C-alpha positions, 0 to 999 in steps of 0.5 A: 516591536512591530506586529509583522510576522517573520517571513515563513521559510521556503519549503523544500519541494523535494522532501515531501514527495520523497518521503511519500514515495518511500512510504508507498514503497514501505507499504507495498513491502508490508503488503508483500510480507502479509501476502507471502506469510499468509500463503506459506502458513495456509500451505503449511496448515494443510487446510481445505484446498478450495478455501486456501486457493480461493483466499490465496487468489483473492489475497494475491489479486488485491496485492497486485492491485495495490502494487499497481496503485502504489507504482502509479503514484510513485511514478506521479510523484517522480514525474514533476516537481510539484506532484498532483494530489492522489486521486480519490478513486485510487485512494479508495482502491489502495485502501480496499486492496490493503484491507482485503489483503489483510483480511484474507491473510488473517483468514488464511492464518487463522483457518490453518 
């Protein structure tokens, strides 16, 4: 018995970027559903127009921001065989947009 470890199997570099790309797409779709359902609920509830409009605009603006970050990341994953890591400011922007979209969505639903 020798103390040498077996050689590690080669990692397929195509699998992880593909899974990451699909995760970004799923998260974008989830964010879209939150924004649309919150808007639908707010409009159907007949709440104060100013509050509903302000929350709706903020929710949509954050959704567009997340969509821009996600699209940039998806393009970055597809552009090279070894994709670069996510830049911290884009990660913070993505998290911030998701949190604000969800908070506005919940606020619109509970307000109505």
